VMD Tcl script that draws the C-alpha trace (Angstrom):
set ca {
  {71.36 144.46 110.06}
  {73.38 147.24 111.71}
  {76.95 148.11 110.83}
  {78.08 146.87 114.26}
  {76.66 143.39 113.64}
  {78.20 143.28 110.17}
  {81.56 144.26 111.61}
  {81.32 141.56 114.29}
  {80.35 138.94 111.71}
  {83.30 139.92 109.51}
  {85.72 139.74 112.46}
  {84.35 136.33 113.44}
  {84.77 134.98 109.91}
  {88.33 136.34 109.75}
  {89.23 134.66 113.06}
  {87.74 131.37 111.86}
  {89.71 131.48 108.63}
  {92.93 132.38 110.48}
  {92.52 129.48 112.91}
  {91.76 127.08 110.05}
  {94.82 128.23 108.10}
  {97.04 127.84 111.19}
  {95.76 124.30 111.81}
  {96.42 123.31 108.19}
  {99.96 124.70 108.33}
  {100.71 122.98 111.66}
  {99.39 119.65 110.39}
  {101.64 119.97 107.34}
  {104.65 120.60 109.57}
  {103.79 117.58 111.72}
  {103.50 115.32 108.68}
  {106.76 116.59 107.24}
  {108.57 115.69 110.46}
  {107.79 111.99 109.93}
  {109.68 112.01 106.61}
  {112.89 113.31 108.18}
  {115.04 112.33 111.15}
  {116.23 113.93 114.37}
  {119.45 113.93 116.38}
  {119.01 114.23 120.13}
  {121.85 114.31 122.60}
  {123.31 115.38 125.92}
  {126.73 116.94 126.52}
  {128.67 116.20 129.72}
  {132.18 116.82 131.05}
  {134.68 114.13 132.21}
  {133.00 114.06 135.65}
  {129.51 113.54 134.23}
  {128.30 117.10 134.90}
  {126.22 118.70 132.16}
  {127.84 121.22 129.83}
  {125.53 124.08 128.88}
  {126.18 126.40 125.97}
  {128.16 123.83 124.00}
  {128.21 124.49 120.24}
  {126.79 121.63 118.17}
  {127.49 121.49 114.44}
  {125.84 118.85 112.25}
  {127.18 118.54 108.70}
  {125.71 116.38 105.94}
  {128.24 114.25 104.07}
  {126.03 114.24 100.98}
  {125.29 117.95 100.59}
  {127.77 119.66 102.99}
  {124.79 121.45 104.57}
  {125.48 122.51 108.17}
  {122.99 122.90 111.00}
  {124.00 124.40 114.33}
  {122.52 124.17 117.82}
  {123.47 125.03 121.41}
  {123.04 122.79 124.44}
  {120.60 124.11 127.03}
  {120.93 124.37 130.82}
  {120.46 120.59 131.08}
  {123.18 119.95 128.50}
  {120.62 118.69 126.00}
  {120.12 119.60 122.34}
  {117.74 118.60 119.56}
  {118.15 119.05 115.81}
  {115.14 118.20 113.64}
  {114.22 118.03 109.93}
  {117.32 116.10 108.83}
  {117.17 114.26 105.52}
  {118.15 110.57 105.73}
  {121.90 110.12 105.32}
  {125.27 110.33 107.04}
  {126.14 113.29 109.26}
  {129.23 114.43 111.16}
  {128.28 115.72 114.63}
  {130.92 118.03 116.13}
  {130.56 119.37 119.67}
  {132.76 121.96 121.34}
  {132.29 123.72 124.64}
  {134.38 125.72 127.11}
  {138.00 124.62 127.39}
  {137.23 121.06 126.33}
  {138.55 119.50 123.17}
  {136.14 119.12 120.23}
  {134.39 115.78 119.87}
  {133.22 114.39 116.53}
  {130.99 111.41 115.72}
  {129.49 110.10 112.49}
  {125.77 109.44 112.64}
  {123.37 107.56 110.32}
  {119.96 109.26 110.19}
  {117.09 107.24 108.73}
  {113.53 108.18 107.80}
  {111.41 108.92 110.87}
  {114.28 108.19 113.27}
  {115.36 109.85 116.50}
  {119.05 109.11 116.95}
  {120.55 109.60 120.41}
  {124.10 110.99 120.43}
  {125.31 111.56 124.00}
  {128.79 113.07 124.18}
  {131.30 113.25 127.02}
  {133.87 115.96 126.36}
  {137.50 115.46 127.40}
  {140.43 117.72 128.24}
  {142.71 115.95 125.78}
  {141.98 115.47 122.12}
  {141.26 111.88 121.12}
  {142.26 110.93 117.58}
  {141.43 107.64 115.91}
  {141.63 106.27 112.39}
  {138.44 104.29 112.91}
  {135.18 106.12 112.27}
  {132.26 104.75 114.28}
  {128.85 105.23 112.72}
  {126.09 105.66 115.28}
  {122.80 104.06 114.18}
  {124.20 102.53 110.99}
  {121.98 100.60 108.59}
  {120.66 97.40 110.15}
  {122.06 98.25 113.62}
  {119.72 101.01 114.72}
  {118.67 100.90 118.37}
  {115.75 103.14 119.30}
  {116.10 104.61 122.78}
  {113.80 107.61 122.29}
  {110.36 106.20 121.44}
  {108.45 102.97 122.26}
  {107.62 102.23 118.61}
  {108.64 98.94 117.00}
  {109.81 99.31 113.42}
  {112.13 98.01 110.73}
  {114.09 100.08 108.25}
  {114.52 98.87 104.66}
  {117.70 100.58 103.52}
  {118.58 101.94 100.12}
  {121.15 99.18 99.67}
  {118.47 96.52 100.13}
  {116.11 98.30 97.75}
  {118.72 98.55 95.01}
  {120.41 95.15 95.41}
  {117.69 92.67 96.34}
  {115.96 91.00 93.36}
  {112.37 92.02 92.70}
  {110.44 90.61 89.76}
  {108.06 93.56 89.50}
  {110.55 96.34 90.40}
  {108.01 97.49 92.96}
  {109.64 98.82 96.15}
  {106.57 97.93 98.22}
  {107.31 94.24 97.58}
  {110.19 94.60 100.07}
  {107.81 95.33 102.94}
  {107.94 91.57 103.50}
  {111.44 92.01 104.99}
  {109.89 93.51 108.14}
  {108.58 91.61 111.14}
  {104.89 90.79 111.76}
  {103.84 91.29 108.14}
  {102.25 88.88 105.67}
  {101.41 89.18 101.99}
  {97.77 90.05 101.44}
  {95.51 87.97 99.21}
  {94.06 90.47 96.71}
  {90.29 90.53 96.66}
  {88.00 91.08 93.68}
  {88.65 94.15 91.57}
  {86.63 97.24 92.39}
  {84.05 97.79 89.61}
  {85.02 100.67 87.37}
  {88.41 101.06 89.07}
  {90.23 97.78 88.50}
  {92.15 97.88 91.79}
  {92.21 94.54 93.62}
  {94.99 95.02 96.18}
  {94.44 97.04 99.32}
  {96.96 99.21 101.10}
  {100.54 98.32 100.15}
  {99.65 94.65 99.63}
  {100.65 93.43 103.12}
  {98.85 92.74 106.38}
  {100.53 94.10 109.49}
  {99.92 92.37 112.83}
  {97.13 90.31 111.25}
  {94.97 93.34 110.48}
  {93.56 94.15 107.07}
  {95.97 95.69 104.57}
  {93.50 98.56 104.17}
  {94.33 99.50 107.78}
  {97.88 100.48 106.78}
  {98.80 104.13 106.43}
  {101.26 104.75 103.57}
  {103.27 107.98 103.65}
  {105.41 109.40 100.85}
  {107.90 112.05 102.01}
  {105.64 112.71 104.99}
  {102.47 113.16 102.92}
  {99.47 110.82 102.87}
  {99.74 108.43 99.89}
  {96.45 106.56 100.16}
  {93.48 106.30 97.83}
  {90.74 106.57 100.44}
  {88.02 105.57 97.98}
  {89.37 102.07 97.29}
  {91.82 101.82 100.26}
  {94.79 101.34 97.92}
  {98.02 103.17 97.13}
  {97.50 106.70 95.96}
  {100.64 106.85 93.80}
  {103.09 104.13 92.82}
  {106.76 105.06 93.19}
  {109.58 103.83 90.91}
  {112.04 101.67 92.77}
  {114.99 103.84 91.72}
  {113.35 106.92 93.23}
  {113.12 105.43 96.75}
  {115.91 106.20 99.21}
  {114.60 104.01 102.05}
  {111.43 103.30 103.97}
  {110.40 102.38 107.48}
  {107.76 99.82 108.43}
  {106.26 100.74 111.83}
  {104.34 97.81 113.29}
  {103.61 98.75 116.92}
  {103.36 101.66 119.36}
  {103.53 104.41 116.74}
  {102.78 107.92 117.94}
  {99.82 110.15 117.11}
  {101.87 112.15 114.58}
  {101.13 109.49 111.95}
  {97.36 109.19 112.39}
  {94.75 107.19 110.42}
  {96.25 103.70 110.74}
  {95.12 100.88 112.99}
  {97.46 98.32 111.41}
  {100.83 99.92 110.72}
  {102.78 102.65 108.97}
  {104.78 102.51 105.74}
  {106.94 105.64 105.74}
  {108.72 106.11 102.39}
  {111.45 108.67 101.69}
  {112.48 109.42 98.12}
  {116.03 110.04 97.02}
  {117.41 113.57 97.31}
  {120.25 115.27 95.50}
  {123.85 115.57 96.64}
  {127.07 117.34 95.71}
  {128.49 114.28 93.95}
  {127.74 113.56 90.29}
  {126.89 109.91 89.87}
  {124.99 107.65 87.55}
  {124.34 104.06 86.58}
  {122.81 101.98 83.82}
  {121.67 98.38 84.02}
  {119.49 95.75 82.42}
  {117.50 92.86 83.87}
  {116.94 90.14 81.30}
  {114.97 86.92 81.82}
  {114.43 84.58 78.88}
  {113.22 81.00 78.48}
  {116.56 79.76 77.05}
  {118.21 80.36 80.42}
  {115.36 79.14 82.63}
  {114.35 75.65 83.77}
  {111.03 74.17 82.78}
  {108.15 74.50 85.20}
  {106.15 71.74 86.88}
  {102.90 72.93 85.33}
  {104.36 72.73 81.81}
  {106.02 69.31 81.91}
  {103.96 66.71 83.73}
  {105.65 64.20 86.11}
  {107.03 61.10 84.38}
  {107.26 62.71 80.94}
  {110.34 64.09 79.29}
  {108.78 65.81 76.32}
  {106.85 68.97 75.94}
  {107.56 72.54 75.01}
  {109.47 74.86 77.29}
  {107.36 77.69 78.60}
  {107.90 80.88 76.66}
  {109.19 83.58 78.93}
  {110.75 86.90 78.13}
  {111.12 89.76 80.60}
  {113.54 92.58 79.95}
  {113.91 95.77 81.92}
  {116.33 98.46 80.82}
  {116.76 101.59 82.82}
  {119.32 104.07 84.07}
  {119.75 106.96 86.44}
  {122.22 109.60 87.31}
}
mol new
graphics top color blue
foreach p $ca { graphics top sphere $p radius 0.5 }
foreach p [lrange $ca 0 end-1] q [lrange $ca 1 end] { graphics top cylinder $p $q radius 0.2 }
display resetview
């Protein structure tokens, strides 16, 4: 083989590897976007005309991190890759007075914050939270989804302390009947343990911080997550976009808790014993008043900071 052919073969292999590396990096960026949120908005003046070149500052209340943007010729702006949490959105342009709004960003959300600037400064003691927990209205995408907030995850009772048990709070989901265990593996449940829209639970795509969290061999969870480590998660049941991929049933998009500037901690114990529980139907038959109480003891001690 001549040197020219060898050189061409080497160049072709280098191009192939470069293209493959670029595709892998772009796919990673696309997946990471689904674990964060976006703020999209339009800036106008008192007459409804667009304001271009307006300075947009988005500050996290948890970490004090600031992200800046500038409205384009159409008065629009987009800020991506925002961790779930509360943000102060401040907009200032031209001779108009600054405008500030507080925004709740959730996992995988696109929050619309349209702002009309005024000539006089408006002050108010009431802070309105746009897209607050449980009140989110999606005006950017056609997807149908439910958000399970961190408050629900921490406060609602769960016997197993498994955050995926709270998927049942969403619409169009039903608990899956586990099938026989896979020989040599021991896994009986598929997916996250719920059917979405009547499809098999194995048809659900589970994401953890934007990364695939599925065991493709047995169609089960790839990695269980402690309840205390989960910040919130979104259950997407219909019309999800191609950025998620894989699923024909639905999407479970989980975001873990991140750090903040505030030092905080907690300690708690869940205790369940037979002395404080009523007897069960299967233990004491109807019409009889004797029989041993079922022995039951479940104690969970944990803490976090």
